[in-house]
PAPADO-469407 format. One line per 5 residues: number of its first residue (from 1); their letters; for each residue x, y negated, z of C-alpha. Coordinates in steps of 0.5 Angstrom, whole numbers, plus 500, padded with zeros to 3 digits. Example, Ala and Ser with C-alpha at 12.3 -4.5 7.8 and 13.67 -1.06 7.14 Angstrom:
// residues 2
1	AS	525:509:516 ~ 527:502:514
// end
This chain:
// residues 1083
1	MKKQG	325:959:800 ~ 330:952:800 ~ 327:946:803 ~ 325:942:797 ~ 328:935:796
6	YFDLD	334:935:801 ~ 340:940:801 ~ 342:945:796 ~ 345:951:800 ~ 347:954:793
11	YYSQQ	351:948:791 ~ 355:948:797 ~ 357:955:797 ~ 359:954:790 ~ 364:949:792
16	DNLDD	367:953:798 ~ 371:957:793 ~ 378:956:792 ~ 377:952:785 ~ 376:946:790
21	PIPKN	381:946:795 ~ 380:939:797 ~ 377:939:804 ~ 370:935:805 ~ 367:933:812
26	ECQFK	360:936:813 ~ 356:930:817 ~ 349:931:821 ~ 346:924:821 ~ 341:922:826
31	LIFET	337:915:825 ~ 334:912:832 ~ 329:906:831 ~ 327:902:837 ~ 322:897:837
36	KQEAG	317:893:842 ~ 310:892:839 ~ 304:888:841 ~ 298:890:838 ~ 301:893:833
41	HYFKL	299:900:834 ~ 298:901:826 ~ 304:899:824 ~ 309:904:821 ~ 316:904:818
46	KFDWI	318:907:811 ~ 326:908:810 ~ 330:911:804 ~ 335:916:806 ~ 340:919:801
51	NINGD	338:926:798 ~ 342:931:794 ~ 339:936:790 ~ 344:940:786 ~ 349:935:782
56	SIDFQ	344:929:782 ~ 344:924:788 ~ 339:919:790 ~ 335:916:795 ~ 328:919:798
61	KHDTG	323:915:802 ~ 321:917:809 ~ 315:915:813 ~ 316:914:821 ~ 308:914:822
66	FFRDW	304:909:826 ~ 307:906:832 ~ 302:909:837 ~ 305:916:835 ~ 312:914:837
71	TLIKI	315:916:844 ~ 313:911:849 ~ 319:908:853 ~ 316:903:857 ~ 310:898:858
76	EGEEP	311:891:860 ~ 309:891:867 ~ 310:898:869 ~ 315:903:870 ~ 319:906:865
81	KPVEQ	317:913:862 ~ 321:919:863 ~ 324:922:857 ~ 321:929:855 ~ 325:934:853
86	EAPSK	321:939:849 ~ 324:947:848 ~ 325:949:840 ~ 320:954:838 ~ 322:960:835
91	GAPAG	323:961:828 ~ 324:953:827 ~ 329:949:827 ~ 331:945:834 ~ 328:938:835
96	KKPAA	322:934:837 ~ 315:936:834 ~ 312:931:829 ~ 307:927:832 ~ 300:928:830
101	PAKPD	296:924:825 ~ 292:919:828 ~ 285:921:829 ~ 279:917:825 ~ 273:915:829
106	PKKGG	267:919:828 ~ 262:913:830 ~ 265:908:825 ~ 265:912:819 ~ 272:915:818
111	ALEEI	275:909:821 ~ 282:909:825 ~ 281:909:833 ~ 281:903:836 ~ 286:901:842
116	TDNRP	284:896:846 ~ 290:896:851 ~ 295:891:847 ~ 300:890:852 ~ 307:889:850
121	RQITF	310:896:850 ~ 317:899:848 ~ 317:905:843 ~ 322:909:839 ~ 323:914:834
126	TKDFG	328:919:832 ~ 330:922:826 ~ 335:928:826 ~ 336:930:819 ~ 342:935:822
131	QEMGN	337:939:827 ~ 331:939:822 ~ 334:942:816 ~ 340:946:820 ~ 345:943:816
136	GIRIT	349:936:814 ~ 351:933:808 ~ 358:934:805 ~ 361:928:803 ~ 364:929:797
141	EEVAK	368:923:792 ~ 361:922:789 ~ 357:922:795 ~ 362:917:798 ~ 362:912:792
146	RFAES	354:912:792 ~ 355:910:800 ~ 359:905:798 ~ 354:902:793 ~ 348:903:797
151	YMKIE	343:899:801 ~ 338:903:806 ~ 331:899:805 ~ 327:899:811 ~ 319:897:809
156	VYEVN	314:895:815 ~ 307:896:813 ~ 301:895:816 ~ 295:900:816 ~ 288:897:816
161	RETQE	284:901:821 ~ 277:900:817 ~ 280:902:810 ~ 286:905:812 ~ 290:901:806
166	ESLKD	297:900:807 ~ 300:893:806 ~ 307:891:806 ~ 309:886:811 ~ 317:885:811
171	TVKID	323:889:808 ~ 330:889:811 ~ 336:892:808 ~ 342:895:811 ~ 349:896:808
176	LSCML	351:903:809 ~ 358:902:806 ~ 361:900:813 ~ 360:908:815 ~ 366:910:810
181	FPKTK	371:906:814 ~ 371:909:822 ~ 376:915:823 ~ 372:918:829 ~ 364:919:829
186	VDFNW	360:914:826 ~ 355:910:831 ~ 352:903:828 ~ 347:899:830 ~ 343:893:827
191	MFEKL	338:889:831 ~ 333:885:827 ~ 329:879:832 ~ 326:875:827 ~ 321:879:823
196	KPIQI	315:876:819 ~ 310:880:823 ~ 308:877:830 ~ 306:884:833 ~ 314:886:832
201	HYLSV	318:883:837 ~ 324:886:835 ~ 327:892:831 ~ 333:896:832 ~ 336:901:828
206	TIQSD	342:906:830 ~ 345:911:825 ~ 350:916:828 ~ 354:922:825 ~ 358:927:829
211	QPLLS	364:926:825 ~ 367:921:820 ~ 364:921:813 ~ 371:921:809 ~ 376:927:811
216	DFLRK	383:925:811 ~ 385:927:804 ~ 379:923:801 ~ 381:917:806 ~ 388:917:803
221	KLNPL	385:918:796 ~ 379:913:796 ~ 383:908:801 ~ 377:904:804 ~ 378:897:805
226	QIHLV	373:894:810 ~ 371:886:809 ~ 368:884:816 ~ 365:877:815 ~ 365:875:822
231	ACKDI	361:868:822 ~ 360:861:819 ~ 361:855:824 ~ 359:848:824 ~ 354:849:818
236	PYKTE	350:842:817 ~ 343:846:818 ~ 336:843:815 ~ 330:842:819 ~ 325:841:814
241	PKFKP	321:847:812 ~ 322:847:805 ~ 329:851:806 ~ 330:858:806 ~ 334:862:811
246	IYCVF	342:862:811 ~ 346:868:808 ~ 353:869:805 ~ 355:872:798 ~ 362:875:798
251	KFVDG	366:876:792 ~ 371:881:791 ~ 377:880:786 ~ 375:885:781 ~ 368:882:781
256	KSFST	364:886:786 ~ 360:883:791 ~ 355:884:797 ~ 350:879:801 ~ 349:879:808
261	LEFPQ	343:879:812 ~ 339:872:812 ~ 339:868:819 ~ 335:862:821 ~ 337:855:820
266	QPFIK	342:854:825 ~ 349:850:826 ~ 353:857:828 ~ 351:864:825 ~ 355:870:827
271	FMHKH	353:875:821 ~ 358:880:823 ~ 357:884:817 ~ 361:889:815 ~ 362:892:807
276	VFLIG	367:897:805 ~ 370:897:798 ~ 374:904:795 ~ 380:901:792 ~ 383:908:791
281	SQDPV	379:909:785 ~ 381:903:782 ~ 388:902:778 ~ 393:901:783 ~ 397:896:778
286	QLKEL	391:892:776 ~ 389:892:783 ~ 396:889:785 ~ 395:884:779 ~ 388:882:781
291	LATQI	390:881:789 ~ 397:877:787 ~ 393:872:782 ~ 386:872:784 ~ 382:870:790
296	VKVEL	376:872:794 ~ 370:867:795 ~ 365:867:800 ~ 359:863:798 ~ 354:859:803
301	HDCDE	347:859:801 ~ 344:854:806 ~ 341:849:801 ~ 336:854:798 ~ 329:852:797
306	YVPPE	322:855:797 ~ 320:855:789 ~ 314:858:785 ~ 315:865:783 ~ 315:863:776
311	DEKDA	321:858:777 ~ 325:862:782 ~ 330:865:776 ~ 332:858:774 ~ 332:855:780
316	KFSIG	339:853:782 ~ 342:850:789 ~ 348:847:791 ~ 352:852:795 ~ 358:851:800
321	CAKFT	365:856:798 ~ 370:858:802 ~ 376:861:799 ~ 381:867:801 ~ 387:870:799
326	LKDFL	389:878:800 ~ 396:877:797 ~ 399:880:804 ~ 396:887:803 ~ 401:887:797
331	RSNCK	406:888:803 ~ 407:896:805 ~ 407:894:813 ~ 400:890:812 ~ 394:893:814
336	ELKLR	390:888:817 ~ 388:880:816 ~ 385:875:820 ~ 383:869:815 ~ 380:862:816
341	SDVYP	378:858:811 ~ 374:851:810 ~ 368:850:806 ~ 367:845:801 ~ 361:843:797
346	VKREQ	360:846:790 ~ 355:843:785 ~ 349:846:783 ~ 351:847:775 ~ 358:846:773
351	QDNTQ	358:842:767 ~ 363:844:761 ~ 366:838:758 ~ 372:841:754 ~ 368:840:748
356	NLDLN	367:832:749 ~ 372:827:748 ~ 372:820:752 ~ 369:816:746 ~ 363:821:746
361	TTARK	358:818:751 ~ 352:821:748 ~ 354:828:750 ~ 354:826:757 ~ 347:823:758
366	GERGI	344:829:761 ~ 350:830:766 ~ 348:828:773 ~ 354:823:775 ~ 352:823:783
371	EKASP	349:830:786 ~ 347:830:793 ~ 351:836:797 ~ 351:838:804 ~ 356:835:808
376	YLINA	361:841:809 ~ 367:836:810 ~ 364:831:815 ~ 362:837:819 ~ 369:841:818
381	TYCVL	365:847:817 ~ 369:853:816 ~ 368:861:815 ~ 372:867:819 ~ 373:874:816
386	TAELS	377:880:817 ~ 380:885:812 ~ 382:892:814 ~ 386:897:809 ~ 387:904:811
391	YPIGS	393:905:807 ~ 398:901:803 ~ 396:900:796 ~ 398:905:791 ~ 401:910:796
396	FNEEN	397:916:795 ~ 400:922:791 ~ 395:927:789 ~ 400:932:787 ~ 404:932:793
401	ELKLL	397:932:798 ~ 395:938:794 ~ 401:942:795 ~ 400:940:803 ~ 394:943:802
406	KPSLG	396:950:799 ~ 395:956:804 ~ 401:960:806 ~ 402:967:803 ~ 401:971:809
411	EDSTT	395:967:811 ~ 391:968:804 ~ 391:974:799 ~ 391:969:794 ~ 398:969:791
416	QAQAD	402:963:790 ~ 402:963:782 ~ 394:963:783 ~ 394:957:788 ~ 399:953:783
421	QRVSN	394:955:777 ~ 388:951:781 ~ 393:945:782 ~ 394:945:775 ~ 387:946:773
426	LTNKP	385:940:778 ~ 390:935:776 ~ 388:937:768 ~ 381:935:769 ~ 378:930:765
431	GAQTT	379:923:768 ~ 384:926:773 ~ 391:922:774 ~ 397:925:771 ~ 403:926:775
436	SQLNN	406:920:771 ~ 400:916:773 ~ 401:918:780 ~ 408:917:780 ~ 408:910:777
441	AKSQE	402:908:781 ~ 406:907:787 ~ 407:900:790 ~ 414:898:786 ~ 416:905:784
446	HLISQ	414:905:777 ~ 419:899:775 ~ 426:900:773 ~ 431:898:778 ~ 435:892:777
451	GSMRS	442:895:776 ~ 440:900:771 ~ 436:894:767 ~ 442:890:766 ~ 446:895:764
456	ALMTP	441:897:759 ~ 441:890:756 ~ 448:890:754 ~ 447:897:750 ~ 441:895:745
461	NRTQE	442:901:741 ~ 440:906:746 ~ 433:910:745 ~ 427:907:748 ~ 425:910:755
466	AFNEQ	418:913:755 ~ 412:910:759 ~ 405:911:760 ~ 400:907:757 ~ 396:906:763
471	DAIYE	401:902:767 ~ 404:895:767 ~ 408:896:761 ~ 408:888:759 ~ 413:883:760
476	RAIII	413:876:759 ~ 419:870:758 ~ 419:863:759 ~ 424:858:755 ~ 424:851:756
481	IPYKA	429:847:752 ~ 429:839:750 ~ 424:837:744 ~ 430:835:739 ~ 434:842:739
486	QDMVK	434:844:732 ~ 439:850:733 ~ 435:853:739 ~ 428:852:736 ~ 431:856:729
491	QIETS	434:861:734 ~ 428:863:738 ~ 423:863:732 ~ 428:867:728 ~ 428:872:733
496	FENIN	421:872:734 ~ 420:873:727 ~ 425:879:726 ~ 422:883:732 ~ 415:882:729
501	MLGLG	417:884:722 ~ 420:890:725 ~ 415:892:730 ~ 409:892:724 ~ 414:895:719
506	VDNVR	414:889:714 ~ 419:885:710 ~ 416:879:709 ~ 415:873:714 ~ 408:871:710
511	YINTK	405:877:712 ~ 406:875:719 ~ 403:868:718 ~ 397:871:715 ~ 396:877:720
516	EFSDE	390:878:724 ~ 389:884:729 ~ 383:888:728 ~ 379:891:735 ~ 382:897:734
521	EKKNR	389:894:733 ~ 388:890:739 ~ 386:896:744 ~ 393:899:741 ~ 397:898:747
526	KMDII	403:902:744 ~ 404:896:739 ~ 411:893:739 ~ 410:886:738 ~ 411:879:741
531	GGFEL	406:874:742 ~ 405:867:745 ~ 405:860:745 ~ 409:853:745 ~ 407:847:748
536	MDAEC	411:841:746 ~ 411:834:748 ~ 416:828:746 ~ 421:831:752 ~ 421:838:752
541	RIYVF	418:845:749 ~ 416:850:753 ~ 415:857:750 ~ 411:863:753 ~ 412:870:750
546	EGLGG	410:877:752 ~ 411:884:749 ~ 412:891:751 ~ 418:892:756 ~ 423:897:757
551	LGRGM	429:899:754 ~ 430:898:746 ~ 423:895:746 ~ 421:888:743 ~ 422:884:750
556	NQFYI	429:887:751 ~ 431:885:744 ~ 428:878:744 ~ 432:877:751 ~ 439:880:748
561	ENQRQ	438:875:742 ~ 436:869:746 ~ 440:870:753 ~ 443:864:756 ~ 450:863:756
566	RPNDK	450:859:763 ~ 446:858:769 ~ 439:854:768 ~ 439:847:767 ~ 435:841:764
571	KFKLL	438:843:757 ~ 436:850:757 ~ 432:854:762 ~ 430:862:761 ~ 426:865:766
576	YNPEV	426:873:765 ~ 425:879:770 ~ 425:886:767 ~ 422:888:774 ~ 416:883:773
581	RFKNR	411:887:769 ~ 404:886:767 ~ 398:890:766 ~ 395:887:760 ~ 396:882:755
586	LYLDF	394:875:755 ~ 395:872:748 ~ 393:877:743 ~ 388:872:740 ~ 394:868:737
591	NVQIK	396:875:733 ~ 403:875:731 ~ 404:867:731 ~ 407:862:736 ~ 401:858:737
596	KVKLR	404:851:737 ~ 400:845:742 ~ 403:838:741 ~ 401:833:747 ~ 399:826:745
601	DTLTK	403:824:751 ~ 408:827:755 ~ 406:832:761 ~ 409:827:766 ~ 405:821:763
606	IMGSP	399:825:763 ~ 400:828:770 ~ 402:821:773 ~ 395:817:770 ~ 389:816:775
611	DVYLR	384:819:770 ~ 387:826:770 ~ 384:827:778 ~ 377:824:776 ~ 373:831:774
616	SKVPE	368:826:770 ~ 374:825:765 ~ 378:831:766 ~ 375:838:767 ~ 377:842:773
621	DIYDT	380:847:768 ~ 384:843:764 ~ 387:839:770 ~ 389:846:772 ~ 392:848:766
626	LQKFA	396:842:766 ~ 398:843:773 ~ 400:850:772 ~ 405:847:766 ~ 408:842:771
631	EMRKL	409:847:776 ~ 412:852:771 ~ 418:847:769 ~ 420:846:776 ~ 421:854:778
636	DRMTL	427:858:777 ~ 424:865:778 ~ 419:869:774 ~ 417:872:781 ~ 414:865:783
641	VRDFN	411:864:776 ~ 407:871:777 ~ 405:870:785 ~ 403:863:783 ~ 399:865:777
646	LFPVT	402:860:773 ~ 400:863:766 ~ 394:860:763 ~ 389:864:759 ~ 387:863:752
651	ERLLN	381:859:753 ~ 384:854:757 ~ 390:853:753 ~ 385:852:747 ~ 381:847:751
656	LERKY	387:843:753 ~ 389:843:745 ~ 382:840:744 ~ 383:834:749 ~ 390:832:749
661	GDSLS	392:836:743 ~ 395:832:737 ~ 397:833:729 ~ 403:837:728 ~ 409:834:724
666	YEDLY	415:837:720 ~ 419:836:726 ~ 414:840:731 ~ 414:846:727 ~ 421:847:725
671	GRANK	425:843:730 ~ 428:838:725 ~ 426:832:721 ~ 424:832:714 ~ 428:827:711
676	PRRKK	429:827:704 ~ 436:828:701 ~ 438:823:697 ~ 441:825:690 ~ 449:823:690
681	VGDET	451:820:684 ~ 455:825:680 ~ 452:831:683 ~ 446:832:678 ~ 448:834:671
686	MSVNF	444:834:665 ~ 444:838:658 ~ 446:834:652 ~ 445:837:645 ~ 451:835:640
691	ADDTM	451:836:633 ~ 457:841:633 ~ 455:848:635 ~ 461:849:639 ~ 459:843:644
696	AQKSV	451:845:645 ~ 453:850:651 ~ 457:845:655 ~ 454:840:661 ~ 456:833:661
701	TVFSQ	456:829:668 ~ 452:823:668 ~ 456:818:672 ~ 454:811:675 ~ 455:804:671
706	ATASQ	461:803:676 ~ 464:810:674 ~ 463:809:667 ~ 467:802:667 ~ 473:805:670
711	FDKKP	473:810:664 ~ 472:804:659 ~ 479:802:662 ~ 482:808:661 ~ 484:810:653
716	STQEN	478:814:650 ~ 482:820:648 ~ 479:827:647 ~ 484:830:653 ~ 481:825:658
721	TNQYT	474:827:656 ~ 476:834:657 ~ 479:833:664 ~ 473:830:667 ~ 468:834:663
726	QRRER	472:840:666 ~ 472:837:673 ~ 464:836:673 ~ 462:842:669 ~ 457:847:672
731	YSHKG	456:854:669 ~ 449:857:667 ~ 448:864:667 ~ 441:864:664 ~ 439:862:656
736	QTEAK	438:855:654 ~ 431:852:656 ~ 428:846:652 ~ 425:841:657 ~ 421:837:651
741	NHDFE	414:837:651 ~ 412:835:644 ~ 405:835:645 ~ 405:829:650 ~ 410:825:645
746	DLLKS	405:826:640 ~ 399:824:645 ~ 404:817:646 ~ 404:816:639 ~ 397:816:638
751	RKEAA	396:812:644 ~ 400:806:641 ~ 397:807:634 ~ 390:807:636 ~ 386:801:638
756	QRDLK	385:798:645 ~ 380:801:649 ~ 375:797:653 ~ 376:801:660 ~ 371:797:664
761	QEQID	365:798:659 ~ 367:805:659 ~ 366:806:666 ~ 360:802:666 ~ 357:806:661
766	KLKSM	359:812:664 ~ 356:810:671 ~ 349:808:667 ~ 349:815:664 ~ 350:818:671
771	SVGRP	344:814:674 ~ 339:816:669 ~ 333:819:673 ~ 333:815:679 ~ 335:808:681
776	PKERM	342:808:684 ~ 343:807:691 ~ 348:802:694 ~ 353:805:699 ~ 353:799:704
781	NIPEG	348:794:706 ~ 351:787:705 ~ 347:781:707 ~ 347:775:702 ~ 352:770:704
786	VEVFM	357:775:707 ~ 363:775:704 ~ 367:781:704 ~ 375:782:701 ~ 378:788:699
791	YGNQK	385:787:703 ~ 386:791:709 ~ 389:785:713 ~ 384:780:713 ~ 378:780:718
796	LNIWE	372:781:713 ~ 376:786:709 ~ 371:792:706 ~ 374:797:710 ~ 372:794:717
801	FQKEQ	365:792:714 ~ 364:799:712 ~ 366:802:719 ~ 361:797:722 ~ 355:799:718
806	LRKQI	357:807:719 ~ 357:805:727 ~ 350:803:726 ~ 348:809:723 ~ 351:814:728
811	ADDKK	349:810:734 ~ 342:812:732 ~ 344:819:731 ~ 344:823:738 ~ 344:830:736
816	NFYTY	351:830:731 ~ 358:829:733 ~ 362:825:727 ~ 369:827:726 ~ 375:826:721
821	SSDFL	376:833:722 ~ 372:840:722 ~ 377:843:727 ~ 379:838:732 ~ 375:833:736
826	TLAFP	381:829:737 ~ 380:826:730 ~ 373:823:732 ~ 370:817:729 ~ 370:811:734
831	LINEN	363:809:736 ~ 365:802:738 ~ 370:797:736 ~ 375:796:741 ~ 379:790:738
836	EIKMK	372:786:738 ~ 370:788:745 ~ 377:786:747 ~ 376:779:743 ~ 369:778:746
841	EKEEN	371:780:753 ~ 377:774:752 ~ 372:769:750 ~ 367:771:755 ~ 372:770:761
846	EQKWK	375:763:758 ~ 367:761:758 ~ 367:761:765 ~ 373:756:766 ~ 373:753:760
851	TKKGF	369:748:756 ~ 367:748:749 ~ 372:743:747 ~ 378:746:752 ~ 381:742:757
856	DNLIK	379:735:758 ~ 387:732:758 ~ 388:725:757 ~ 394:726:753 ~ 392:732:749
861	KNNYA	394:731:742 ~ 389:733:736 ~ 394:732:731 ~ 401:734:733 ~ 404:731:726
866	EHPKK	403:723:728 ~ 408:718:730 ~ 408:717:738 ~ 408:710:737 ~ 402:709:732
871	PPQCI	398:703:733 ~ 391:703:734 ~ 386:703:728 ~ 384:695:729 ~ 391:693:729
876	IDDLQ	392:698:723 ~ 386:694:719 ~ 389:687:720 ~ 396:689:718 ~ 392:692:711
881	LPYVE	391:684:710 ~ 396:679:707 ~ 399:675:712 ~ 397:668:708 ~ 390:670:708
886	QLKEK	390:672:716 ~ 392:665:717 ~ 387:661:713 ~ 381:665:716 ~ 384:663:723
891	MEAMK	384:656:721 ~ 378:656:719 ~ 375:659:725 ~ 378:654:729 ~ 377:648:725
896	GRQPF	370:646:729 ~ 373:647:736 ~ 379:642:734 ~ 377:635:738 ~ 377:629:734
901	IPDDG	381:623:736 ~ 380:616:733 ~ 386:612:731 ~ 384:607:736 ~ 385:611:742
906	KSDFQ	378:612:744 ~ 375:618:747 ~ 370:622:743 ~ 362:621:744 ~ 359:625:749
911	KNFRV	353:628:746 ~ 351:632:752 ~ 347:628:757 ~ 348:632:763 ~ 354:632:767
916	PPTFS	357:639:768 ~ 356:642:775 ~ 361:640:781 ~ 363:642:788 ~ 357:638:790
921	DREFF	352:644:788 ~ 352:649:792 ~ 349:654:787 ~ 354:653:783 ~ 359:658:786
926	NTVFI	353:663:787 ~ 355:670:784 ~ 351:677:783 ~ 357:680:788 ~ 356:679:795
931	SGDDM	362:677:799 ~ 363:675:806 ~ 358:675:812 ~ 352:676:807 ~ 355:683:805
936	VKEQQ	357:685:812 ~ 350:683:814 ~ 347:687:808 ~ 351:693:810 ~ 349:693:817
941	MLQQK	341:693:815 ~ 342:699:810 ~ 345:703:816 ~ 340:701:821 ~ 334:703:815
946	ELETW	338:709:814 ~ 338:711:822 ~ 331:709:823 ~ 329:714:817 ~ 333:720:820
951	KNKLV	330:719:827 ~ 323:719:824 ~ 324:725:821 ~ 327:728:827 ~ 322:733:831
956	VENPH	326:735:837 ~ 326:730:843 ~ 334:729:844 ~ 338:728:838 ~ 344:730:841
961	FKVNT	347:737:841 ~ 350:739:847 ~ 355:745:848 ~ 357:747:855 ~ 364:746:855
966	IQHLK	365:746:863 ~ 371:750:865 ~ 368:755:870 ~ 372:755:877 ~ 371:763:876
971	PGQIE	372:765:869 ~ 375:772:870 ~ 370:778:871 ~ 373:780:878 ~ 370:773:880
976	KHRNL	363:776:880 ~ 365:780:886 ~ 367:774:890 ~ 362:772:896 ~ 357:766:894
981	LEDPP	358:763:900 ~ 366:763:900 ~ 366:755:900 ~ 364:751:905 ~ 356:749:904
986	KKVGF	356:741:901 ~ 349:740:904 ~ 348:738:911 ~ 342:742:913 ~ 346:749:911
991	RLSNT	352:747:915 ~ 353:750:922 ~ 354:745:928 ~ 359:746:933 ~ 354:747:938
996	RLRDI	350:752:934 ~ 357:756:933 ~ 358:756:941 ~ 351:759:942 ~ 352:764:937
1001	TTRSI	359:766:940 ~ 356:766:947 ~ 351:771:944 ~ 357:776:942 ~ 355:775:935
1006	LASKH	361:774:930 ~ 360:768:926 ~ 365:764:921 ~ 364:760:915 ~ 367:765:911
1011	IENIP	364:772:909 ~ 369:777:906 ~ 368:779:899 ~ 364:785:897 ~ 367:791:894
1016	STIFA	366:792:886 ~ 363:799:887 ~ 360:803:893 ~ 365:809:891 ~ 371:804:892
1021	NAAYI	374:808:898 ~ 371:815:895 ~ 376:820:893 ~ 377:821:886 ~ 374:827:883
1026	DPMKI	376:830:876 ~ 370:830:871 ~ 372:836:868 ~ 371:840:874 ~ 363:838:875
1031	IPKMK	361:837:868 ~ 358:843:865 ~ 362:845:859 ~ 358:843:852 ~ 361:850:849
1036	EKDPT	363:856:851 ~ 370:859:849 ~ 369:865:844 ~ 376:868:844 ~ 374:872:837
1041	MMTGG	374:865:834 ~ 380:863:836 ~ 386:863:831 ~ 391:862:836 ~ 390:868:840
1046	SRDFN	387:867:847 ~ 390:860:848 ~ 384:855:848 ~ 385:848:844 ~ 388:843:848
1051	TNIKN	384:837:848 ~ 389:832:852 ~ 393:827:848 ~ 398:827:853 ~ 398:833:858
1056	DILSG	402:829:864 ~ 398:822:864 ~ 397:823:871 ~ 404:825:873 ~ 407:818:871
1061	SPKSR	411:816:865 ~ 419:818:865 ~ 424:813:867 ~ 427:809:861 ~ 432:813:857
1066	KVFIQ	435:807:854 ~ 443:807:854 ~ 445:800:856 ~ 452:797:854 ~ 457:797:860
1071	PVSKD	463:792:860 ~ 470:794:858 ~ 474:797:864 ~ 481:794:866 ~ 484:801:863
1076	EKTGP	481:799:856 ~ 484:792:856 ~ 491:794:854 ~ 495:793:848 ~ 497:786:844
1081	KWE	489:784:843 ~ 489:783:850 ~ 495:780:852
// end
């Protein structure tokens, strides 16, 4: 009876026949669990392991039993227990007997036995599948793929001793794909030191196998690639309890990913996680293209927070990202890479600004302008990983490998024909690679040699070469020409149309312009058509085309018709290499038309503007597309364009058109300006009907008045008329047509005869008839007293007034976006009046430094038309009166002041009784202005009063502020080490008399008036010791983290700082020797 749920021996016996000659390894796995528990006797582990039942492959859960039943290794404080070896019983597979289940305690009603000894103890559990079941697992291709995608889940359960209920305490996962890479026996160990149950100190899991999982044949076929994520260093870790543990996510070029184990928050984490990708099962051509154009990413999750379970799916946190490239694996001799990359911050949510314009401010209100991220760049956080490849990509040839596995005729009874039949049957299975696929899957062998291709290009009449649809069959070409190159544009577009018409089997260009591919046509890889786009600005045009490559196909014909006649220069550049091929098309969404994109500004001006480097104004995808076109114009090789991945995808190209695109003109479409041709005088003929039937079919040329005047000078004879008529006569091969519209002539006559119509009244009546049923609604809200004008160049014109009214309505609408076009966002309606804003800013700026009347200028003219010598207004008023009247009025005013002088010579009567004041009156000369001594006295009194008022307000005692400006005798820092008693004492009591000195000397005491300077430090005479030799190192050297091998980082700026600076290397000018002072110059 077969063991239920593990191995099917009949399945393996069927696979042992000759129909499957592929060798497979049979592995016997052994799992060893080791832990140290304290008071955790009734904990148990449950783990998943692979189970093969016929054709189905799944994982079956196994139970280890209670910790109390595991094998005891050591109890803390005691000697280690010896390992017991049990003899296998007869009739049973060799191995240890399973432990007996725990016995319930009868005194407590079925509860498990209580264990009081809770000392820490080290225990182990071994699960040997090969010894228990008698055979191992045969690793087929399907089993290997399942190992590459599976994780072993280990669950920690705690069993209630009273109720015997199991509760899940913790879960860990182990990546099993790493076991596919070793070439020898498998022995992997995982250590978990931070489990949630406090009873478990650590858990160690070891998986062993007696031989490698993959045989040599499967190893070559599946070609495992091992990614070893080593560590992340200088992580800005968090100490708050709200943050989750740190883990990393690795993303491969094909979209597959894996996650590492979680580690506590700390600055340096050694993940040491290994994962294997079976890249041999992928298309080698497509994989090479992905490795050449895509990058792998490592996302560092160190900012994840604990959130409620209902919000956990929608929660997003900022992460760090490190990028690597595996392009070196494209070289056949490269099998191992050691990579290091810095970690940079990434936003929580990438904002898609491709549909927004610079004027669309309402659509950006929900965007977070500033977002706090971890300081990866400040801490210089970096990530280290290694990648190991088993064999070069695309080097496996299944047919050749199977031939090497054929048994010889002498060793096997099977004939050679039967063996060949088995090989053919194996290669013809559904999904298996054909011979052409295997040959074309090599690194560069599927491409045509350069010499044969160049020779084939000169012979376009050759037949098309055979190709395999699953290979890289598409080629691309780049043409860069000036913007104004009419002949080149016509030649390129004509070739494009002719090749596509030939490929689609049509004879009309209009069919191509309206052709849209269906889903089935897009999946047809044999369709020989050319697609692409054109990016143009005011300087140049960039054409990018793609199509089927090979002799006699679209790209070959296109190159023959447009091949360059000279080396690449500024006027014409063609990048095309028949050896550079691609797996898929990129521009099939453009159908068979040339997608034309016109930039508003030149590419050079756009890349030179500062706004293009601000992610808030220009998104990253649009900037990346612009950068690709800028680099594309610099390169001269198609291989460099492919290696740098400079071909933009369709979505990003359309985003670029929405952001910077402009409407296309006639010159943009056809390469020439649409200038209307003026009709030359004498070129156009018109048919004139004469009364004579013989002249009815003749055409008479219409000449200008100048030409007619010349004919008037000549004799008007029939011969001259026939001479000039024959010169300009045009023959028509169709019948005579009538160009008169009799109905229209009758209409004109009826209008003349009819009475004059009142069109204004008709429009009013029509408007009233249309407004019946509801009141008319005004289109604009024109306030009373506001004048509007119909002319566009005035300030208050009707159109600007309508725009202002429309802006007020749109400003309240937060949901819609208003444009002049339904297809392009570049024709957006402006929400602000830029001219008005500029005028307001100018006025506000002038108000800060300018008065309402302007500058206060004394000579400022208000009327520049008046005469510079214009008299004042008072003189002008006097001059307006006649001179006689002025004199009369003046004499009448002076009449009462003239003295009366009698005839006898006596003076006039003095009617004033008081004598005018004289010098005798001191008060006569008193004035309101102080001068002399009084003025000086009054000024002194005012100063004294002001000083007393200031002193009354003073709070401090001394009103003088004194600054210590005395220059010390010992200003230097070294002076403080000198003796304070260096100078002789000035006080008499401190002086030593001669008698005192003599007494001290007789007592053999050295006395002097001066004391030597004390040393600056007690270590002045000590030997110098290098601090690096006595101070312990802050960080230990880790050779695995050193990028330069075993050589450590040199922290010294100058290594020979203590050895002394070298001598000066200046070259001094030597005086001229006597031998050089020869010749007429020195005579």
